[in-house]
C-alpha positions as CSV (number, residue, x, y, z in Angstrom):
1,M,20.1,163.7,140.9
2,A,18.8,165.9,138.0
3,K,15.2,164.1,138.1
4,R,15.4,164.7,141.9
5,E,16.4,168.4,141.4
6,A,13.7,168.7,138.8
7,E,10.9,167.4,140.9
8,S,12.1,169.6,143.7
9,A,11.8,172.9,141.4
10,S,8.5,171.8,140.2
11,A,7.0,171.3,143.5
12,F,8.7,174.7,144.6
13,S,6.8,176.1,141.4
14,R,3.5,174.5,142.3
15,G,4.0,175.6,146.0
16,I,4.4,179.4,144.5
17,G,1.3,178.9,142.5
18,V,-1.0,177.2,145.3
19,S,0.0,179.9,147.4
20,K,-0.9,182.6,145.1
21,F,-4.0,181.0,144.4
22,N,-5.3,180.5,148.0
23,L,-4.4,184.6,148.3
24,E,-6.8,185.2,145.5
25,M,-9.6,182.6,147.0
26,L,-9.3,184.5,150.6
27,G,-9.6,188.0,148.8
28,A,-12.5,186.8,147.0
29,T,-14.1,185.3,149.9
30,I,-13.6,188.6,151.9
31,A,-14.7,190.6,149.4
32,A,-18.0,188.6,149.0
33,I,-18.7,188.8,152.8
34,A,-18.1,192.2,152.8
35,A,-20.6,192.7,149.8
36,I,-23.4,190.6,151.7
37,T,-22.9,192.9,154.4
38,L,-23.2,196.1,152.4
39,V,-26.4,194.7,151.2
40,W,-27.7,193.6,154.4
41,T,-27.0,197.0,155.9
42,F,-28.7,199.1,153.1
43,S,-31.6,196.7,153.5
44,Q,-32.1,197.8,157.0
45,P,-34.3,200.7,158.0
46,D,-32.1,202.2,160.3
47,F,-28.7,200.9,158.8
48,P,-25.7,201.7,161.3
49,V,-23.3,203.7,159.6
50,P,-19.9,202.4,160.9
51,V,-20.6,198.9,159.7
52,L,-21.4,200.5,156.1
53,V,-18.1,202.4,156.2
54,V,-16.0,199.4,157.3
55,S,-17.7,196.9,154.9
56,G,-17.2,199.1,152.0
57,A,-13.6,199.8,152.8
58,V,-13.0,195.8,153.4
59,F,-14.9,195.4,150.2
60,T,-13.0,197.9,148.1
61,V,-9.6,196.5,149.5
62,S,-10.3,193.1,148.8
63,V,-11.2,193.5,145.2
64,V,-8.3,195.4,144.7
65,V,-6.1,193.0,146.1
66,V,-7.8,190.2,143.7
67,I,-7.5,192.1,140.7
68,R,-3.8,192.8,141.5
69,L,-3.2,189.2,142.0
70,M,-5.1,188.3,138.8
71,M,-3.4,190.4,136.6
72,D,0.5,190.4,137.7
73,P,2.0,189.4,134.5
74,D,5.4,189.6,136.1
75,S,4.6,187.1,138.7
76,V,3.4,184.7,136.3
77,R,6.5,185.2,133.8
78,A,8.7,184.7,136.8
79,L,6.9,181.4,137.7
80,Q,7.1,180.1,134.4
81,S,11.0,181.3,133.6
82,D,11.8,179.6,137.0
83,A,10.2,176.5,136.2
84,M,11.7,176.5,132.8
85,L,15.2,177.3,133.8
86,Q,15.4,174.6,136.4
87,L,14.1,171.9,134.1
88,A,16.5,172.9,131.7
89,S,19.4,172.7,134.3
90,S,18.3,169.2,135.1
91,M,18.2,168.3,131.6
92,I,21.6,169.5,130.5
93,D,23.1,167.6,133.8
94,A,21.4,164.3,132.6
95,M,23.1,164.7,129.1
96,G,26.6,164.8,130.7
97,E,27.4,161.8,128.7
98,G,25.7,162.4,125.5
99,L,22.7,160.9,124.3
100,T,22.9,157.5,126.0
101,A,19.5,155.3,126.6
102,R,19.7,156.4,130.4
103,A,20.0,160.1,129.7
104,A,17.3,159.8,127.2
105,Q,14.6,158.2,129.6
106,E,15.7,160.5,132.2
107,V,15.0,163.4,129.9
108,C,11.7,162.2,128.8
109,E,10.7,161.7,132.3
110,L,11.7,165.5,133.2
111,L,9.7,166.6,130.0
112,L,6.4,164.8,130.7
113,P,5.0,166.4,133.6
114,N,5.9,169.9,132.3
115,T,4.1,169.8,129.0
116,S,0.2,168.7,127.9
117,A,1.7,165.6,126.2
118,I,0.7,162.3,127.2
119,A,4.0,160.7,125.9
120,V,7.6,161.8,125.4
121,A,10.1,160.3,123.2
122,L,13.9,160.4,122.5
123,T,15.3,158.7,119.4
124,N,18.5,158.3,117.5
125,R,18.4,157.9,113.8
126,E,17.4,154.1,114.1
127,S,15.9,153.5,117.1
128,V,13.8,154.8,120.5
129,L,16.6,155.4,123.2
130,G,13.7,157.0,125.9
131,Y,10.0,156.9,126.2
132,A,8.0,158.2,129.1
133,G,4.2,158.2,129.5
134,Y,0.9,156.3,127.7
135,Q,2.2,152.8,126.7
136,E,5.8,153.2,128.1
137,A,5.9,149.7,128.7
138,H,5.2,148.6,124.7
139,N,8.5,151.4,124.1
140,P,11.4,149.8,125.5
141,A,14.8,151.7,124.9
142,G,16.4,150.1,122.0
143,I,13.1,149.2,119.7
144,A,13.2,150.3,116.3
145,I,11.5,153.6,115.2
146,R,8.0,152.4,114.2
147,T,6.2,155.7,113.1
148,S,6.8,157.1,109.6
149,A,6.4,160.4,110.6
150,T,9.9,160.1,112.9
151,H,11.5,158.8,109.6
152,E,10.5,161.5,107.6
153,A,11.5,164.3,110.1
154,I,15.0,162.6,109.9
155,R,15.0,162.8,106.5
156,Q,13.6,166.2,106.0
157,G,15.3,167.6,108.9
158,E,12.2,169.5,109.6
159,T,9.8,170.2,112.5
160,L,6.6,168.3,111.9
161,V,3.2,169.0,113.4
162,L,1.0,166.0,113.1
163,L,-2.7,166.9,113.8
164,T,-4.3,162.8,112.7
165,P,-3.0,159.4,113.7
166,E,-2.8,158.8,109.9
167,E,0.0,161.6,109.5
168,I,1.9,160.3,112.4
169,G,2.0,156.6,110.9
170,L,1.3,154.7,114.2
171,P,2.1,150.9,113.6
172,K,-1.4,149.9,115.2
173,P,-5.0,151.0,114.0
174,A,-5.8,154.7,115.2
175,D,-8.9,153.8,117.0
176,E,-6.6,151.6,119.4
177,S,-4.5,154.3,120.6
178,R,-5.2,157.3,122.5
179,I,-2.3,159.1,120.7
180,K,-4.1,161.4,118.1
181,A,-1.4,164.2,117.2
182,A,2.1,164.9,117.7
183,I,5.0,167.1,117.2
184,V,8.3,165.7,115.8
185,E,11.6,167.9,116.4
186,P,14.6,166.7,114.7
187,L,17.9,167.3,116.5
188,W,20.7,168.6,114.3
189,V,24.2,168.5,115.4
190,G,26.3,170.2,113.2
191,N,25.2,169.8,109.6
192,R,23.5,166.3,110.5
193,V,20.2,165.1,111.9
194,E,21.2,162.8,114.7
195,G,17.7,162.1,116.1
196,T,14.2,163.3,116.9
197,L,12.4,164.6,120.1
198,K,8.6,163.9,120.3
199,F,5.7,164.8,121.7
200,Y,2.5,162.7,121.9
201,Y,-0.9,164.4,122.4
202,R,-4.6,163.3,123.0
203,N,-5.8,165.3,120.2
204,G,-5.0,168.4,118.0
205,N,-6.4,170.8,120.3
206,K,-3.6,170.4,122.7
207,I,-1.1,171.6,120.3
208,T,-0.9,175.3,121.0
209,E,1.6,177.8,120.3
210,T,3.0,177.1,123.8
211,Q,3.5,173.6,123.4
212,R,5.3,174.2,120.3
213,S,7.5,176.6,121.3
214,I,8.6,174.2,124.3
215,A,8.9,171.4,122.0
216,H,11.6,173.8,119.6
217,G,13.3,175.3,122.6
218,F,13.8,171.8,124.2
219,A,14.9,170.3,121.1
220,Q,17.5,173.0,120.4
221,L,18.6,172.7,124.0
222,L,19.1,168.7,123.4
223,A,21.0,169.4,120.1
224,T,23.5,172.0,121.7
225,Q,24.2,169.7,124.4
226,M,24.9,166.7,122.4
227,A,27.0,169.0,120.1
228,A,28.9,170.2,123.2
229,V,29.5,166.6,124.5
230,E,30.7,165.5,121.1
231,M,33.4,168.3,121.0
232,E,34.4,167.3,124.2
233,T,34.7,163.6,123.4
234,Q,37.0,164.9,120.6
235,R,39.0,167.2,122.6
236,K,39.6,164.1,124.9
237,L,40.4,161.7,122.4
238,A,42.8,164.3,120.8
239,T,44.3,164.7,124.3
240,A,44.6,160.6,124.2
241,M,45.9,160.5,120.9
242,E,48.7,163.0,121.8
243,L,49.7,160.9,124.9
244,K,49.6,158.1,122.5
245,M,52.1,159.6,120.2
246,L,54.1,160.8,123.1
247,Q,54.6,157.2,123.9
248,T,55.4,156.2,120.5
249,Q,58.0,159.2,120.4
250,I,59.7,157.7,123.2
251,N,58.9,153.9,122.8
252,P,61.9,152.1,124.8
253,H,61.8,149.1,122.7
254,F,61.5,150.5,119.4
255,L,64.2,153.0,119.8
256,F,66.5,150.3,121.6
257,N,65.9,147.9,118.5
258,T,66.6,150.8,116.0
259,I,69.7,152.0,117.7
260,N,71.1,148.4,117.9
261,T,70.1,147.7,114.2
262,I,72.2,150.7,113.4
263,A,75.0,150.0,115.6
264,S,75.3,146.5,113.8
265,F,75.7,148.1,110.8
266,I,78.5,150.7,111.7
267,R,81.2,147.8,111.1
268,T,79.6,145.9,108.5
269,D,77.9,148.7,106.3
270,P,78.9,152.4,107.3
271,M,76.9,153.9,104.5
272,K,73.9,152.1,105.4
273,A,74.3,153.1,109.0
274,R,74.8,156.7,108.0
275,T,71.6,156.4,105.7
276,L,69.4,154.8,108.8
277,L,70.5,157.3,110.9
278,R,69.4,160.3,108.8
279,E,66.3,158.6,108.2
280,F,65.7,158.1,112.0
281,A,66.2,161.7,112.7
282,V,63.6,162.7,110.0
283,F,61.4,160.2,111.2
284,Y,61.4,161.3,114.9
285,R,61.3,164.8,113.6
286,R,58.1,164.4,111.7
287,T,56.6,162.4,114.7
288,L,57.2,165.5,116.6
289,E,55.7,167.7,114.0
290,D,52.8,165.5,113.0
291,S,50.7,166.7,115.9
292,T,48.7,168.7,114.0
293,E,45.0,168.4,112.9
294,R,45.8,167.2,109.6
295,I,48.4,166.0,107.0
296,S,48.5,165.1,103.5
297,L,48.0,161.3,102.6
298,A,51.8,161.7,100.8
299,R,53.2,162.6,104.0
300,E,51.5,159.9,106.0
301,L,52.8,157.4,103.6
302,D,56.3,158.5,103.6
303,Q,56.5,158.2,107.3
304,V,54.7,155.0,107.0
305,Q,57.7,153.7,104.7
306,R,60.1,155.3,107.1
307,Y,59.1,153.5,109.9
308,F,59.0,150.2,107.9
309,N,62.4,150.7,106.5
310,F,63.7,150.6,110.2
311,E,61.9,147.1,110.9
312,L,63.2,146.0,107.4
313,A,66.8,146.8,108.2
314,R,66.1,144.7,112.0
315,F,64.3,141.7,110.1
316,G,65.7,141.6,106.8
317,E,64.0,141.4,103.3
318,A,63.7,137.7,103.9
319,R,60.7,138.4,106.4
320,L,59.4,141.4,105.5
321,A,58.1,143.3,102.2
322,L,56.2,146.3,101.9
323,E,53.7,147.3,98.6
324,V,52.1,151.0,98.4
325,R,50.0,151.6,95.4
326,A,48.2,155.0,95.8
327,S,46.7,157.1,93.0
328,P,48.6,160.6,92.4
329,A,45.1,162.3,92.5
330,L,45.1,161.4,96.4
331,Q,48.5,162.3,97.3
332,S,47.2,165.7,98.5
333,M,44.1,164.3,100.4
334,M,44.1,165.3,103.9
335,V,44.1,163.3,106.6
336,P,44.8,162.6,110.4
337,P,48.1,162.0,111.5
338,F,49.1,158.4,112.1
339,L,45.9,157.1,110.1
340,V,47.9,154.5,108.2
341,Q,51.1,153.8,110.7
342,P,49.2,152.2,113.7
343,L,47.8,149.6,111.1
344,V,51.3,148.7,109.9
345,E,52.9,148.7,113.2
346,N,50.1,146.3,114.1
347,A,50.6,143.9,111.4
348,I,54.4,143.7,112.1
349,K,53.9,143.0,115.7
350,H,50.9,140.7,115.7
351,A,50.8,139.2,112.0
352,M,54.4,138.0,111.5
353,P,54.6,134.3,111.2
354,S,57.3,132.1,112.8
355,E,59.1,131.4,109.5
356,G,58.9,133.1,105.9
357,R,57.8,136.7,104.9
358,L,55.4,138.8,105.8
359,T,53.9,141.3,103.2
360,I,52.2,144.2,103.8
361,S,50.0,146.0,101.2
362,I,48.6,149.6,101.2
363,Q,46.1,150.7,98.7
364,A,44.3,154.0,98.2
365,E,42.0,154.6,95.5
366,A,38.9,156.3,94.7
367,D,35.4,154.9,94.9
368,G,32.7,157.2,93.6
369,D,33.0,160.2,96.0
370,D,34.9,158.2,98.8
371,V,38.1,157.4,99.0
372,V,38.9,153.9,100.3
373,I,42.4,153.1,101.9
374,V,43.1,149.2,102.4
375,V,46.2,147.9,104.5
376,G,46.3,144.1,104.4
377,D,48.6,141.3,105.1
378,D,49.3,137.7,104.4
379,G,50.2,136.9,108.0
380,V,49.0,134.7,110.7
381,G,45.2,136.3,110.7
382,M,42.9,136.2,113.9
383,S,40.0,134.3,114.6
384,E,36.3,135.6,114.0
385,E,35.6,136.3,117.6
386,T,39.1,138.6,117.9
387,C,38.2,140.0,114.3
388,A,34.5,141.1,115.4
389,N,35.6,142.6,119.2
390,I,39.0,144.2,117.7
391,T,37.8,147.8,118.6
392,Q,36.9,146.9,122.0
393,V,40.1,144.9,123.1
394,E,42.4,146.4,125.1
395,S,45.3,144.2,125.5
396,S,48.5,144.4,127.0
397,T,49.9,144.7,123.7
398,G,47.8,147.4,122.6
399,L,46.1,146.1,119.6
400,G,43.0,147.0,120.4
401,I,43.8,150.6,121.8
402,A,45.6,151.4,118.4
403,V,42.7,150.1,116.2
404,K,40.2,152.0,118.4
405,N,42.1,155.3,118.2
406,V,42.1,155.0,114.3
407,H,38.4,154.2,114.0
408,D,37.6,157.1,116.4
409,R,39.8,159.5,115.0
410,M,38.4,158.6,111.5
411,V,34.9,159.4,112.6
412,G,35.8,162.8,114.3
413,F,37.8,163.8,110.9
414,F,35.6,162.3,108.5
415,G,32.2,162.1,109.9
416,P,30.0,159.4,111.3
417,D,29.6,157.7,107.8
418,A,33.3,157.1,108.1
419,Q,33.9,153.3,108.4
420,M,36.8,151.0,109.4
421,V,36.1,147.2,108.5
422,Y,38.4,144.5,109.6
423,T,38.5,140.9,107.7
424,S,40.8,138.1,108.9
425,E,41.1,134.5,108.6
426,L,43.7,132.3,110.5
427,G,46.6,131.5,108.9
428,A,45.5,133.6,105.5
429,G,46.1,137.3,106.7
430,T,44.3,140.4,107.9
431,Q,42.8,143.1,106.0
432,V,41.6,146.7,107.1
433,T,39.6,148.8,104.9
434,L,39.2,152.5,105.8
435,R,36.5,154.2,103.9
436,C,36.7,158.1,103.9
437,P,33.4,159.8,102.8
438,G,33.4,162.7,100.1
439,C,37.4,162.8,99.8
440,A,37.5,162.0,96.3
441,K,35.7,164.9,94.6
442,A,37.3,166.3,91.7
443,P,40.6,164.3,91.6
444,A,41.6,165.9,88.4
445,A,41.9,169.3,90.0
446,A,43.9,167.9,92.5
447,V,46.6,166.3,89.7
448,A,46.6,169.5,88.1
449,A,47.1,171.3,91.4
450,L,49.9,169.3,92.3
451,G,51.5,169.8,88.5
452,E,50.8,173.6,88.5
453,T,52.7,174.3,92.2
454,A,55.1,172.0,92.1
455,A,57.9,174.3,91.0
456,R,56.6,177.5,93.2
457,E,56.2,175.2,96.6
458,A,60.1,173.9,95.7
459,D,61.2,177.4,95.5
460,E,59.2,178.3,98.7
461,A,60.2,175.4,100.9
462,A,64.1,175.9,99.8
463,P,64.8,178.2,103.0
464,E,63.1,175.8,105.2
465,A,64.3,172.7,103.7
466,A,67.8,173.8,104.2
467,Q,67.0,174.5,108.0
468,E,65.8,171.3,108.4
469,A,68.8,169.8,107.0
470,A,70.8,171.7,109.5
471,R,68.4,170.0,112.2
472,N,68.7,166.7,110.8
473,E,72.5,166.8,110.9
474,A,72.6,167.8,114.6
475,T,70.0,165.3,115.5
476,V,72.1,162.8,113.5
477,A,75.0,163.7,115.1
478,E,73.4,163.3,118.7
479,L,71.9,159.7,117.8
480,A,75.6,158.8,116.2
481,E,77.1,159.5,119.4
482,L,74.3,157.5,121.4
483,V,74.7,154.5,118.6
484,A,78.7,154.7,119.3
485,Q,78.1,154.5,123.0
486,V,75.7,151.5,122.3
487,S,78.1,149.9,120.0
488,E,81.2,150.2,122.5
489,G,79.1,148.9,125.2
């Protein structure tokens, strides 16, 4: 639809231009006829005065009209502005879902007839997403970037104006291609170059200031739209994650199992039942509070330990074990909420063997400037096919959904260099490695800060801790009543 609108706008603009050109030609023709008439009249011995006057008037008016039409800058600017605005609107519509191959191809086809280029291309950091114009059949979507100048533009993050085939770095000899010059614009999204917009020309003379302005302007427009789509994606992801968190908060199976577990301890071990009630109150209160943008790794691991304690009370030490090893320097590292807990939940739900004990391990350590968090188990494991497609699986158990949410939230929080790697072997267990780029800088400062501010934070947190304790007591009382009802039932 965007393409049809652009074609309509282009046709409309061309129609205005043709009408203006026709008026200019008509005026010039009338002026020429009037001039010939004047010359002929003067050449006559007894020239008729009325004919002379009329011819002179027509000639004068025609010349004035032609000059006015040819020298009206406002009409020219209005025509150009209208065409560019219509083209920009069509490009924004095409980029509604981000820089996909389909959108890239549509954008290239929209731009090509509105420039002096013989080809237009859009790429991401590794491959061509869209290409229109000269040798289009030889540049399908998905083909790897082949020109050295494109890699250079991505690396430098600067606009490159290339006036020779050697500067472009074409993969074939220069004399075999009609492409002799190019403009390569990097597409900046935030602080990272996500791709390029390229215009190819027959020769360097075609690269005028107008062409440079067009290339730069539309590259900025595309980058802005890509950033807007990315922000919208993160907003939707946050909303989806909030819904997932709400589902976790009121998960009837987890709630029922935990309450039944606590109820079973009321008669056999009242103190343990009370302890579990307190932990259950804190767990759900933290779950409600941890819907913010980020929390400390220490808080996330603390919540994981709480969740695991409920499952441990349910299954027993003979069936479950948890080992947590995290460097003190990383305790204050900020992470998105529910980064580790869903992975532990998945391990308990899907990796526990029918007999024996499942041991889950969590390890967080620095690796250069990165922080690596590894969540592993010695459970039943997965097949290679399931492991390879883990982020696409959307089973009724929620395994794939939980994993994909963790991966997408990592990328949204730590950037596109964040990684989540699944390795698994049937009968041997599963390991999930989360790499958080740039999060391990100045670990010594983090340790020092923890020691220096511990006492001050304890003093400042005392009133809030008292209030939280009171709220927890109220929650414990409510849960105790609920457990009592379940127990009596």
